[in-house]
N, C-alpha and C positions, 0 to 999 in steps of 0.2 A: 227242425222249426218250418215252420209255415212261411210261404211266401209273402204273405202281407205282415208276418212277425219278421221277415227278413227286412222288409224294406222300413219296417217303421226303426229296426235297429239301424239301418244304415243311416237313414234321414236323420236318427238322432246323434248317430257319432259324427256324421258331416255337420248340424250343427255346432255340437259341441267344440270341433276342431276350427269352424268359423268365430265362434264366440272367443276362445283361446287366442286365436289370432289376433283379434280387434281388441281385446281389453287386457290382454296377457302384458304387454310391456306397459302401456299407463300404470297400471297395476302394481308393478315391478319397480317402475318409475317412483309412484307415490311413496312407496315403502321404501325405497331408498333416501327419499328427502325427510322422509320422518325419523328413518334412522339416522342421519348426519343430524339433523336437530336435538336428537337425544345423546349422541356422542357429543357434540360440538355445541353447547347452549348458546354462544355467544355467535353463531354463524350468522352474518349479517349482511348489507349493501356488498361491502367489499369482498366478501366470499362469493355473493353472486356474481360481481361484475367478474370477478378471477374466472368462475366458473364457466359463465358465458363464453368470454374472448377466448379461454382454451380451447372450448367444445368447438367454437364458430369453426374451424377449417376442417375438424373431422366430420362434422353435421353435415357438411358440404359433399364431403367426400361419399358419404352413407349415403347422400342424398342422390348422388351420381351413380355410384353403385346400385341402388336398388331399382333405379328407372331401367338400367341397364337388364338387372337379371329380372324384373317384370318383362323385360320384350324376350326373355328366355335366353340370353347370353350372360358373357361373366366379364369382367374388366378387369386386368391385373394392371396394366399400367395406371390406375386411378393414382396413387401415388406421386410416379414420377411427371405426370400432367401436372399436378398441383405442383411441384417442384419448379418445372420450368416456367409457371404462371408466378411464381414465388421469388425466385432469381432475376425475370424478367422486370418485374415490377419493382425489386430492391434496385436493379442496376439503372433503369429509365429514371427512375423517381427521384435518385438520389439528389440530383442538383437543380430538380424540376420545383416548379409552383406549386400551389394545392390546385389550382384551376386546371393546370396540364397533368398532374396526378391522376384528375379525375377522368379526364380523356384517355388518359394512358389505360387507366382499369378497364373502361369500356373495350379499349382497343385488346389487351390482353385477355379477356374474356373469349371475346371474336376468335383469338387466338387457340383458346382451348375448345371453342366448337369446332374448329376446323381440327382441330389434332382428333377429338372425339370422331369427327367424321370420317376422317382417315381411317381411322380403325375401324368403322363400321363396314366402309367401302373394302377393305382388304378381306375381312371376312366374309363378304357376300362374293367378292368375285374368284377368293381361293376356294372357298368351301371348305377351308381348315376350319377345326372348331376354333372357337374363341379361346379358351384358356392357352392355347399354343400362340394364335398372333397377339393377343393383349401381352401374354409375356413378352415377347420377342419387341413388340412395337414401346413396350416397358424398359426394355435395356435401351432401346434408341432416344426415347424421351429422356432417360435419365443422362444418356450422353449426351443430350442437347445441353440439359441444364450443367453439367460440368463445363461445357463449351463457354457458356455465357457466363457461367462465375464459377471459379474452379476451386473455391474456398467460401467460407461464411463472411458475409460483407454487404456492401451496399448501405441503403437506408430509403427512408422518405422523408416528406415534410412534417414536421411536427404536429399541424393540423390537419393533415391526412390520417396519422395515425391515431388521432383524438376520435374520428370518428367510429370508430370499433371501440377504443379503451375507456371512452367517455361514457356519462350517464345524464345526458341532458335533458329527459324528461323525468326522470324519478333514480332515486340511488338504486331502490329496486328492482328498476327494469333499467338494464344497462345498452347500451347504443347496440354493442354487439347480439342481443338477444332480438333488438329490434329489427338488426340486417338480416339475422338469419328468420325470421317471421315475415320480412318483406321479400327475400329473395324464392323464399318457397311458395311463398302466397302469391305473388303477381307471377311467378314463370309457372311453377307447377299446377297449383290449384286448377288455373283454364283450361290448361292442357289436359289436365286428368279426367275431366268431364266433355272434350272436344272429341271431335273424329279422329284428331291425332290419337288422344290418349287411349281411345276405344281400340284404335287398332296395335298399339302397344300389347294390351292385355288381351286382345286376340290373337295376335303372332304369338305371343309367350305361352299360352294357353294351348294354342293348336295351329302351327302357320298353315297346314293343309285346308282347314275349316275354314280360316282367315281368307286363304286365298279365294276359296269358292264363295264367299262372303261380299266378295270386292276389295278385300286387301290386298296390297302390295307388301308382302312380308319381307322384303329384300328394303325395299326403301324403308319399311316400319324401323328395319334392325338398324340401318345408318341413321335415322334421325333420334333412335334411342341412344344410339354412342354420341350421335353430334348433341343431345341435350346434357348426358352424362359429361360431355367435355364443358359446357357450359357453367356447368356446377363447379367441375374441377378448378377454372378459371376465377370464377368466385370464390373457391378455397383458396388458391394461391394465393390473391391479393388478401385476403382475410389475414395468412399465415403474415403476412409483410406486417400488417397491421398488429398482430399479436407477438412479435418479435421484434420488428423493427427492422430486420435484416434479412437478406438472403441466405439458403440454406440449402444447398442442391443436393445434398443426399438426405434430404427430412423426408424422401417419399415412403420410402418401405416402409414403415409406421401406419399412414393411411390408406396404403393398399391394405393392407392386413386388418387393420383396424376398419377399415370399410365393410370387408367381408363380415365380420364377427359381428358389427351393428346391424348388417341386414337379415343373417341369421337368427341374432337374439331380438331384431324388431317385428318377426314375423313374418318376413318376404319369402315367399316358396321359391328356393332353389332351383324348382321344375318351371318355373317361370308361370307368370299369368296372374297371379295370386299376390294381395297385400300392398301397401302405400309408402309414402315415406314419411307418415307422421312416426311411425313404431323405430325405423332408421334412426329418426333425427333424438327420439328419447333417448336410444339405444347409445347413439353420441355423447349423449349428456351423463348418461350414466357412466359409462367408460370412464369420462373424465374427469366425475364425482368420486368412482372407486379411490384412485391415488390420492385423493385429497381424505376419505376417510379415514386409511391407512395411516397417513399424518396425523390426522388427529388422535390417533391409537397409540402411535408411536410404534409402527409396525412399518417393515420395509415397501415399500411402496411396491416394490417388482412381484411382492406378492400379487399386485393388481391384476398381471398377467396369467396366476395360475387360476384367478376368479373368473376373469374372462373365459379362459378354456373351459373352465367346468360350467359357465352359464351354457356353452355353444353344445357341449354335450349334452346337457339337460334338455334344452330345447329342442337339437335334433331328434334326442331318444323320445322326447314327448311326442313331437310330430310323425315320427315312425311307429311309437303306439296306436296312436289315432288312424294314422292310413291302414294300419294293421288290423285294427278292429272294425275298421269301415270296410276291407274287404273279404273278412270272414261274414259280415252280417250280409 
């Protein structure tokens, strides 16, 4: 094969890889919605509300994980940080007024930011791999959650819970979905196109090249983990809205599922590529799967089998695309 043909094949493989990463998850989510409508023809406003409310904490976890992975890391303490925010909100809001609960929610989100920044700082200073540090801090934050609330309990004012559970604008546009759109749109979208966002992508793509371009990769990593902590804080508060109580052991599900959502959502685990839209849609898909299985009278635990299969398929497709690009 001539050099020109190799270059053309490499460009085609790269374009195909980018196209699949950009459109694969939206198309898969659309197909799952159509399948749901075919399975359950009475799928209506209440089901949409249940889907959005159930997916909100996971979508926040997936967003947090995606931001960290884009910067070149991985955070295995995501679920534990969500658990801390969940038990904090359920404990502090139990006897609070609506206005006090709003103030507490902001404070808890800031606590999440501090937790994330601590994770990033430990990684940068120790130079120990992210997976080791965050696995360790995950145990620490999990222990903190149990110290705050050793068993499920607590609560929040009914009008605060209604923020997530209601549908004030339209029955088919639940508040939980609006909260998801606002959280991602107000926090991540402006950052994505800012200098900070570019530094996160540059650091994840090639930290040495980023440094030569004037980016401080260490500061970018800390900021990425801190920003991930913000979304974990939002996810923990959202979990309180979803369940109405604090659950100190709820974190493990969100850690594993956030990684699954990132992989299925098309974010490169090598860093520097992807966005948060794919992981958010993947979180909705992973929440929709058990609902579909229930509609079909199938054990919803099979959802984990399907989730694992999707991860394997996505990784295999990504590996095949990289192989073809390398050959060319």
